[in-house]
N, C-alpha and C positions, 0 to 999 in steps of 0.2 A: 618414608617407608614405615610399615608397622613393625615394631620391634618384637622379638620373640618374647613369650610370656612363660618363664619357667615356674614350676611350683614354688609357692612361698614357704619359707622356713617357719617352723612352728612358733618361734619367738621373734618373728620379723618385727622390726620397729614400726609402730603405728604413727603415721604423720597426720596432723591436723593442720588445715590451711586457714589462716586468717585473711579474709578478703577474697571475694569471688572475682578475681582479676584474670584477664586473659593470659598474663605472663605465667600463671601457675600451670597452665596446660602444657606448654613446651619446656618450662624450667623444672618442673617437678613431676607432674602426673605422667607424662610420657616416659621419662627416664625410669620412674619407679616400676613401670610395667615389666621391664627386663631385669630388675634387680630382685633376687630371691629373698633378700633380707629387709625389704621395705614394702609397706602398704600405705596407700592414702586412705585413711579411715574416715575422715570427716572434713567438712568445710563449714565455716561460720561467716556470716555477713550481717550487717546491721539490718538489711532487708531480708527477712527469712525466705520470702518467695524467690528472691534472686539466688539465695543459697541453694534452694531446692532445684531451681532450673539448672544451675551450674552442676550440681551433683548428678542430676539425671543425664546431662550431656556427657559427663566424664565417668559415669559408672561408680560414683562414690556412694557408699551405703548410708552414711549418716550426715545430718545437718544440724546446725545450732542457730538459734535466733540472735545470738550475741557472741562477741569475741570471748567475753568472760565465761560464758557457759561452756565453751569448748575447753578453756583452761581449767575449769573446775572438774572436768571428767578425768578420773585417775587412769583410764585406759590409754589415754593419748601419751605417747612417749616423746614426740618431737613436734615442734610447731614451726611451720614455714610462714613467714610474714611477707605478704604480697600487698601491703597497704601503701598509701602515699608516703613519701619520704618523711613528712612531718610526724607521722604516727609510728615510725619504726622504733624509736627509743622507748616510748611508753609501753608498747605491747611486747617488745623484746624483754624489757625489765619485768613486766608482769608475768610473762611466760616463764622466765627463769625462776621467779619467786614461787611459781606454781609447780616447780620441780621438773620443767620440761627442757630438753635440749632445744636449741634454736638455730634455724637457718634463716637469715634475714636478707632480703633483697638489698642490692646496692642502691644508693649509698646506705651504709649501715645506719647512720644517723645524720644529723645536720650540724653537729658541733663536735669538736675534738673531746671536750670534757665529757660529753655523753658517751662517746665510744669508750673512753677510759673507764667510766663507771660500769658499763655493761660487762666488760671483761673482768673487772674486779669482783662483781657479783657472781659471774659464772665460775670464776676460780674459787671463790669462797664456798660455793654450793657444789663444787666438783661436777659441773655441767659443761657441755660443749656449746659454744656459740661461734658461728662463722658467718662472715659476710659473703654473699653469693657472687664473688668475682669469677664467674664461670670460665672466662677466657684464660685464666691462669692454669687450668687443669689439662688442657689439650696437649698432646705430644708435640704439636707444631711449635707452640711457644717455648716449650722446653728445648726444642732443637735450636731455636733462635738464641737462647741463653747459652747453650753449649758452644755454638759457633762463635758467639761474641767473646766468650771466655777463653776460647782456644787460641786467640791471637791471630787467627787466619786473616783478619782485616786490619791487623796492627792495633795500635792504641786507639781506643774509642775517643772520638773528638766531639761528635754531635749526635743527637737523637731527635727524631721527629715522630711524635706519637699523636694520632688523630682519630676522631670519631665524628662523622658528619652524615646527616640524612636529610631528605626533603621533609617539609612540614607534614606531609601526609603519612609518613612512617611514624613520626613521633606525634600522633594525633591526640592521645588522651589529654584532657584539659589540665589534669594535675601536674603534668610534666612542665607546664609553663605557669602554674598558679603559685604565686608568691606565698600565700598563706598555707599551701601544702608542701612547701619546701622545694618548689620547682625552679628550673633554670637549666640552661644548656651545660654549663660547666659541671654542676653537681650531678646531673643525670648522665651525660655522655662523656664529659671531661674526666670523670672518675676512672673510666677505662684507660684513657691516655696516660693519666698519672700512674695508675697501677702498673702498667707495662713498663714505663720508663724506670720507675723505682725498682721493679723486679730485675731489670737488666743491670741496674747499678747497685745491686746488693742491698737495697733498702736505704740507700743514702738519703739524707735530708738536704734540701737545697741550701746553698750558701747565700744565694740572692735570687730574687724574682722580679721580673719586669712585666708590666702589662703592654702587650703589643696592640691589641684592639679588643673592644667589646661593644656590641650594639644590637640594633633591632629589638629594643626592649619591649616587653609585653606586660600585661597586668599592671597598668599604671606605672610603667617604666621601672618595675621592681624586679623583673625576671629577664635574664639574658637569652637571646636566641643564639648568640655566638660569643665566645670568649677565647682569646689567644694569649697565652703567657709564655715567657721565656725564662728558664731557670738555669742557674749555674750549680752543678753538683760536683762534689769532689770525685776525682777519678777513682774507680775501684781497682785499677790495675797498678801494681807496683812497677816502677820504672817506666811509666807511661811518658809519652813525648810531651804531654802537657798535664798540668795538675788538676784541671777541671774539665768537665763535660758540659756542654751547653745543650739544653733540651727545649725544643719548641713543643708545647703541649696545647692542644686546642680541640674545641667541640663546636659544632654548628648544627642545630636542629631546625634550621629554617631555610635550607637550600631549596632553590626552585625545583619543582617536580618535573620529570620528563615523561613524555607519553610513551612509556613502555610498560609491558605487563607487570613487571616487578620493579618498584621504585629502587633506585640505586642506593647503596650505602657505602660510604668510604670508611673502612676500618683498617687502618694500616699502621705498621711500625717500621721505621727506617733507622738504621744505625750506620753511622759513617766513621770509618777509621782512617788512619794515615796510609793504609795499604789496600783499601777497598771498602766495600759496603755490604750491608745485609738489608733485605726488605721482606716483610711478611704481610701479605695481602689477605684480607678477609678473616681477621681474628675472631669475628663474631659467630661465624658459622663454618668453621674449617672442615667439618665433616662433609659438607656439600661440595666445597671446592676451596682450595687455597694454593698459594704459591710462595715459596721461600726462594729468593734470588740472592745468590752469592756472587758479588762482583769483585774480582781480584785485579789489582793493578801491579804491573811490573814495568820497570824502566830499563830500556836497552842501553847499550854502551853509548849510542849516539844521542841519548837523552829523550828519546821518544817513548811515551807512555802507552803501554798496551793493556787493554781491558779484556778479561775473559769472564764469561758468565756461566754459572751452574744453577740449575733449577731443581729444587728439592721439594718433596712432599712427605709429610709425616702424619699418617692417619692412626698409627699405633706406636707403642713404645718399643717395638721389636728391635729396631736398630740401636736404641739408647739403652734399654734394659728389658730384656725379654721376660723378666720375672713380674713385670707390672701388667696387670690385667688390662684388657681393652680389645675392642673390635674396630674395624675400619669404619663402621657406620656409627660408632658412638659419637654423640655430640659433646660439646663442652659440658653441657648439663649432666650428661650421663657419667662422664669422667668425674665431675664434681660430686655427684651423688655417691659414687663408689668411695671416694676419699672421705666424705663426710660420715658415711656409715662406718667405715674403717676406724675413724677417730673415736666415734662413740663406743665402738666395740673394743677399744683398747688396742687395736692393731695400728701399725705404722702406715699412715696414708702416703701416697706418692707425692702429694702436694697438700698444703693446708694454708689457709689465710689466717695468720695469727694476729695477735694484738698489735705488734710492731707495724705490721703491714697496713692494717686498717687505720690505725692512728696516724701513720705516716701519710697516707693518702688524704685523710681528712684535714690534716694540717695544711697541705698544699691547697686544697679546695677552699678552705677558710681564707687563706692569704689571697687567693685569686679574687674572691668576692670583696676583700678589702681594697685591692688594687683597682677593681673596676667601679668602685664606689657604691655598689648595691648593698653591701653589708651582709651579715650572716643570714643564712636561710633559716626559716622559721621551723620550730617544732611545736608540739603542744605545750601547754603550761605544766604538764605532769613532771614532778620532780622526784617522785618515788620515795 
């Protein structure tokens, strides 16, 4: 649907995009249309003609022939980085040092050390930097967290968090290109890790095991799929067991099926000793999603009975009616609202902070140690 376009505020934040990438269309440009406090002012690409075509397609007024030229423009308030993974650290750091707030696509960087450095520089310069884990901003995932914390399914014992698509959906070559920081776990598995750690209050794994990893590409340096199992400390006091086991996996090479829209498996499952929760389609919950609450009760004769409740949460109305939102808002629109709030000094409904980004990156790095592929590459830029 075409979002409404309210008049822009006089001091609306001016965003500049680094990289004429398709993701910018649905992740930033479309959400900005309905936000009165944000404008997409410019786009930069290494190929200026590509930037011009992108700008014409999306109604962007200005273009730059290089990333640095955009950063040198004092009228740009915020930089959105839609570059290959390997280039995130370099251009996020340069953006911060140019005095810009930064919204950087996930994964924020390719190493934990780089994530720590970006946050240190942002804090030093009093700027906002955030990793674009859009799935964390929708009311549906908050509903899952509230349900898990409520004790409705008892003590959490196991989590399964997954992201899987056919090859056709994850078609861009940089997704599988080792030199550009590619691979299934870092591109798709980051979602799975992010959700599991959110449910577990940011806990770090006590132990990790490789279940499988395969279908390697780019000279057997990038994974098409990786499955890891982690043991996390239980976040619940008095839990029936002291740890929670989480199966985290990503597969970007599943066979395509002959249907108009290729399938995507984006699901979070939480198992407790008295029931379970599942959240289907965390990538685009504004289009459709289902939260299933399964409760187990045991009768006097020992027979276990299951009951199911199906919940949908398109706004925060049930959780907190003071939080802005419309039923048609996507993950990205909720994310933009929170990001702008943070820059403006308001309290955002959700924010991806340093602990969360660093925690996810630590798990991803360990996964690539376990599957034998080693760290994902960045550029040689040290800043």
